[in-house]
C-alpha positions as CSV (number, residue, x, y, z in Angstrom):
1,X,129.2,-28.5,32.9
2,X,132.0,-31.0,32.7
3,X,135.5,-30.7,34.3
4,X,137.8,-28.8,32.0
5,X,135.0,-27.3,30.0
6,X,136.0,-23.8,28.6
7,X,133.8,-21.1,30.0
8,X,134.2,-17.4,29.2
9,X,133.1,-14.9,31.8
10,X,132.5,-11.4,30.5
11,X,133.1,-8.7,33.1
12,X,135.4,-8.4,36.1
13,X,133.3,-6.6,38.6
14,X,132.1,-8.4,41.8
15,X,129.5,-10.5,39.8
16,X,132.0,-11.5,37.2
17,X,134.9,-12.4,39.5
18,X,132.7,-14.3,42.0
19,X,131.1,-16.3,39.1
20,X,134.5,-17.0,37.7
21,X,135.8,-18.3,41.1
22,X,132.7,-20.5,41.6
23,X,133.1,-22.0,38.1
24,X,136.9,-22.4,38.3
25,X,136.7,-24.1,41.7
26,X,134.1,-26.5,40.2
27,X,136.6,-27.6,37.6
28,X,135.8,-25.4,34.6
29,X,138.6,-23.8,32.5
30,X,137.7,-20.2,33.1
31,X,138.7,-17.3,30.9
32,X,137.6,-13.8,32.1
33,X,137.4,-11.0,29.5
34,X,136.9,-7.5,30.8
35,X,137.6,-4.0,29.7
36,X,138.3,-2.9,33.3
37,X,140.1,-5.0,35.8
38,X,138.6,-5.0,38.3
39,X,135.3,-3.2,37.4
40,X,135.2,0.4,38.5
41,X,131.6,0.3,39.8
42,X,132.5,-2.6,42.1
43,X,135.6,-0.8,43.3
44,X,133.4,2.2,44.1
45,X,131.0,0.3,46.4
46,X,130.9,1.0,50.2
47,X,130.2,-1.9,50.8
48,X,127.7,-3.2,53.3
49,X,125.7,-6.4,52.9
50,X,122.0,-5.5,52.5
51,X,119.5,-6.4,49.8
52,X,118.2,-2.9,49.1
53,X,115.7,-1.9,46.4
54,X,116.1,-5.0,44.1
55,X,113.6,-7.5,42.8
56,X,112.3,-10.3,42.6
57,X,112.1,-10.4,46.4
58,X,111.9,-14.2,46.8
59,X,115.0,-14.8,44.7
60,X,116.8,-11.8,46.2
61,X,116.2,-13.1,49.6
62,X,117.7,-16.5,48.7
63,X,120.7,-15.0,46.9
64,X,121.3,-12.5,49.7
65,X,121.2,-15.1,52.4
66,X,123.6,-17.4,50.6
67,X,126.0,-14.6,50.1
68,X,125.7,-13.6,53.8
69,X,126.7,-17.2,54.8
70,X,129.8,-17.0,52.7
71,X,130.8,-13.4,53.8
72,X,130.5,-14.6,57.4
73,X,133.0,-17.3,56.6
74,X,135.3,-14.9,54.7
75,X,135.3,-12.5,57.7
76,X,137.4,-15.0,59.6
77,X,140.3,-14.1,57.3
78,X,141.4,-10.5,57.5
79,X,143.2,-10.8,54.1
80,X,139.8,-11.0,52.4
81,X,138.8,-7.4,53.3
82,X,135.5,-8.7,54.9
83,X,134.7,-7.7,58.5
84,X,131.7,-8.3,60.7
85,X,130.9,-4.8,62.0
86,X,128.2,-3.5,64.3
87,X,126.4,-0.2,63.7
88,X,123.1,1.6,63.3
89,X,120.7,2.1,60.5
90,X,118.4,5.1,61.3
91,X,115.4,6.9,59.9
92,X,114.0,10.4,60.3
93,X,110.5,9.2,59.7
94,X,110.2,6.2,62.1
95,X,110.4,3.6,59.3
96,X,110.1,-0.1,60.4
97,X,113.2,-2.2,60.0
98,X,113.2,-4.3,56.8
99,X,112.7,-8.1,57.2
100,X,116.3,-8.9,56.4
101,X,117.7,-6.7,59.2
102,X,115.6,-8.3,61.9
103,X,117.4,-11.7,61.4
104,X,120.9,-10.3,61.8
105,X,123.0,-10.9,64.9
106,X,122.6,-8.2,67.6
107,X,119.5,-6.8,66.1
108,X,117.6,-4.5,68.4
109,X,115.8,-1.2,68.2
110,X,117.9,1.8,69.3
111,X,117.3,3.8,72.4
112,X,116.5,7.5,71.7
113,X,119.9,8.5,73.2
114,X,121.7,6.4,70.6
115,X,120.3,8.3,67.7
116,X,121.8,11.5,66.1
117,X,119.7,14.7,66.3
118,X,116.9,14.7,63.8
119,X,116.4,10.9,63.7
120,X,113.2,9.4,65.2
121,X,114.0,5.7,64.9
122,X,116.8,3.2,64.3
123,X,118.1,-0.2,64.9
124,X,121.4,-1.8,65.6
125,X,122.8,-5.0,64.1
126,X,126.0,-6.7,63.0
127,X,126.7,-7.2,59.3
128,X,129.5,-7.8,56.9
129,X,131.4,-4.7,55.7
130,X,133.5,-5.3,52.6
131,X,136.6,-3.2,51.7
132,X,136.2,-3.5,48.0
133,X,139.8,-2.9,46.7
134,X,141.1,-5.5,49.1
135,X,138.2,-7.9,48.4
136,X,138.4,-7.7,44.6
137,X,142.2,-8.4,44.8
138,X,141.3,-11.4,47.0
139,X,138.9,-12.7,44.4
140,X,141.5,-12.3,41.6
141,X,144.1,-14.2,43.6
142,X,141.6,-17.0,44.3
143,X,140.6,-17.2,40.7
144,X,144.2,-17.4,39.5
145,X,144.9,-20.0,42.2
146,X,142.1,-22.1,40.7
147,X,143.6,-21.8,37.2
148,X,141.5,-19.0,35.9
149,X,142.9,-16.7,33.2
150,X,142.1,-12.9,32.9
151,X,142.3,-10.9,29.7
152,X,141.7,-7.1,29.4
153,X,139.8,-6.6,26.2
154,X,136.7,-4.6,25.1
155,X,133.9,-6.6,23.5
156,X,131.4,-5.1,21.1
157,X,129.2,-8.3,21.2
158,X,129.0,-11.5,23.2
159,X,129.9,-13.5,20.1
160,X,133.4,-12.0,20.2
161,X,134.0,-13.8,23.5
162,X,134.3,-17.3,21.9
163,X,135.2,-19.9,21.2
164,X,133.7,-21.4,24.4
165,X,131.3,-24.0,25.4
166,X,129.4,-21.4,27.4
167,X,129.5,-17.6,28.1
168,X,128.7,-16.1,31.4
169,X,127.4,-12.5,30.9
170,X,128.4,-10.6,34.0
171,X,129.0,-7.3,32.1
172,X,127.0,-5.1,34.4
173,X,126.0,-1.9,32.6
174,X,127.9,-3.1,29.6
175,X,125.1,-5.7,29.0
176,X,122.9,-2.8,27.8
177,X,124.8,-2.9,24.5
178,X,126.2,-6.4,24.5
179,X,122.9,-8.3,24.9
180,X,121.4,-5.7,24.0
181,X,119.1,-4.9,27.0
182,X,117.4,-1.5,26.7
183,X,115.8,-2.0,30.1
184,X,119.2,-1.6,31.8
185,X,120.0,1.9,33.1
186,X,122.7,3.4,35.3
187,X,122.3,4.9,38.7
188,X,125.3,7.0,39.5
189,X,126.9,6.5,42.9
190,X,129.7,8.5,44.5
191,X,131.7,7.9,47.6
192,X,134.4,9.9,49.4
193,X,137.2,8.0,51.1
194,X,138.8,9.7,54.1
195,X,141.2,9.0,56.9
196,X,139.6,7.3,59.9
197,X,139.4,9.6,62.9
198,X,138.7,6.6,65.2
199,X,135.4,5.1,64.0
200,X,134.7,1.4,64.5
201,X,131.0,1.3,63.8
202,X,129.0,2.0,60.6
203,X,126.1,4.3,60.3
204,X,123.5,4.3,57.5
205,X,120.3,6.4,57.0
206,X,117.2,4.8,55.4
207,X,116.8,7.5,52.8
208,X,114.3,5.6,50.6
209,X,114.4,6.8,47.0
210,X,116.3,10.0,47.7
211,X,119.3,10.7,45.4
212,X,121.2,11.9,48.5
213,X,122.4,9.1,50.7
214,X,124.0,9.2,54.1
215,X,126.3,6.4,55.3
216,X,129.8,5.8,56.6
217,X,131.7,2.5,56.6
218,X,135.0,2.2,58.6
219,X,137.6,0.0,57.0
220,X,140.6,0.1,59.4
221,X,142.6,3.3,58.6
222,X,140.0,4.6,56.2
223,X,136.3,5.4,56.1
224,X,134.1,5.3,53.0
225,X,131.5,8.1,53.1
226,X,128.3,8.1,51.0
227,X,126.7,8.8,48.9
228,X,124.6,9.5,45.9
229,X,122.1,7.6,43.7
230,X,121.4,9.6,40.6
231,X,119.0,7.6,38.4
232,X,119.8,7.6,34.7
233,X,123.3,9.1,35.0
234,X,126.4,7.1,34.1
235,X,129.1,9.8,34.1
236,X,132.1,8.6,36.2
237,X,133.8,11.9,36.7
238,X,133.9,13.0,40.4
239,X,131.4,15.8,41.2
240,X,132.9,18.2,43.7
241,X,129.5,19.6,44.7
242,X,128.2,16.1,45.4
243,X,131.4,15.3,47.4
244,X,130.9,18.4,49.5
245,X,127.3,17.4,50.2
246,X,128.4,13.9,51.2
247,X,131.0,15.2,53.6
248,X,128.6,17.7,55.2
249,X,125.8,15.1,55.7
250,X,128.2,12.6,57.3
251,X,129.9,15.2,59.5
252,X,126.6,16.4,60.8
253,X,126.0,12.9,62.2
254,X,129.6,12.2,63.2
255,X,131.5,15.5,63.8
256,X,134.9,13.8,63.9
257,X,134.6,13.3,60.2
258,X,134.7,17.1,59.6
259,X,138.5,17.0,60.2
260,X,139.2,13.8,58.3
261,X,141.6,14.1,55.3
262,X,140.1,13.3,51.9
263,X,142.0,10.5,50.2
264,X,140.0,9.8,47.1
265,X,136.7,9.9,45.3
266,X,135.1,6.7,44.0
267,X,132.4,6.9,41.4
268,X,130.4,4.0,39.8
269,X,127.3,3.4,37.7
270,X,125.0,0.8,39.4
271,X,123.6,-1.5,36.6
272,X,119.9,-1.3,37.3
273,X,116.8,-2.9,35.8
274,X,113.3,-3.8,37.1
275,X,114.5,-7.3,38.1
276,X,117.9,-8.9,38.5
277,X,118.6,-11.1,35.5
278,X,120.0,-14.6,36.2
279,X,118.9,-16.9,33.4
280,X,120.2,-18.8,30.4
281,X,119.6,-18.7,26.7
282,X,121.2,-19.9,23.5
283,X,123.3,-17.2,21.8
284,X,123.7,-16.1,18.2
285,X,126.1,-18.9,17.3
286,X,124.5,-21.7,19.3
287,X,126.6,-21.1,22.4
288,X,124.8,-21.2,25.8
289,X,124.8,-17.8,27.4
290,X,124.0,-17.5,31.1
291,X,123.2,-13.9,32.1
292,X,124.0,-12.6,35.6
293,X,123.6,-8.8,35.7
294,X,121.3,-6.0,36.7
295,X,122.0,-6.1,40.4
296,X,121.6,-2.3,41.0
297,X,123.2,-1.3,44.3
298,X,123.1,-4.9,45.6
299,X,125.8,-6.5,43.5
300,X,128.0,-7.4,46.4
301,X,125.1,-8.5,48.6
302,X,123.8,-10.9,45.9
303,X,127.2,-11.9,44.4
304,X,127.7,-15.4,45.8
305,X,124.1,-16.5,45.6
306,X,123.8,-15.3,42.0
307,X,127.1,-16.9,41.0
308,X,126.0,-20.3,42.4
309,X,122.7,-20.1,40.6
310,X,124.5,-19.2,37.3
311,X,126.8,-22.2,37.8
312,X,123.7,-24.4,38.5
313,X,122.0,-23.2,35.3
314,X,125.2,-24.2,33.3
315,X,125.5,-27.5,35.1
316,X,121.9,-28.4,34.1
317,X,122.7,-28.1,30.4
């Protein structure tokens, strides 16, 4: 990649905007094309750093650790929407802590008295929490400050993104048709945003592969409650029954949430495949295409590491 080289980034979720920022700040002339600005799935994220249920593990560990370094730096500026927050991840089945958690600041096993009723094990740590509407606005500002341009437009093929010396495919679930990639599937996620009754710490249950999640993430005056993980479903309409279940699960752990006022429902479709795809190929008309999609529920967690790898792939051409 040379300074001033025109690069089109397809998609304006957290993967697309982070990749666009990395490229623009490296000197590329970046043009983002996206149907949604910012992407609704990224807006719907909780979001807590944590490399959950994504492969390949060695690359995920590298991408996640690089992102963690950057989120820790961003947390020094409240305007980014990133905060370092302490809290508990707990289990009803005495699961061991994942490797990534044991390296986080403040990691320690919980005392029995710290755990809600019904939980048999847990651990405490400090981790970045990201308020996604604020954070995505921050990325957009940073991109524009670096000279990036954003266009709202729906593409039916990657070839429509040109002319460009390279295309960065960060289309998320849209890559299923744009590439096409039949291995990509949605996992529907729903969160409920409520007024904060005074919470300062997060809570998350290790629910494994269950479609019913339990977590709450405080972001100042609001709390994001989760959630769901419905494999194969991509409908983005709020589900009132699912929302009631989310509220009930969270209030059982934290009774103060039972009286919190519901502000909004956020629904997204996590773009999921067997492995995250970060690789380059030559497209239909000879343009280099670098793919960066398929992050499942770890898009925020892997965003900076994957963006830098995508930039490096382009720089090697």
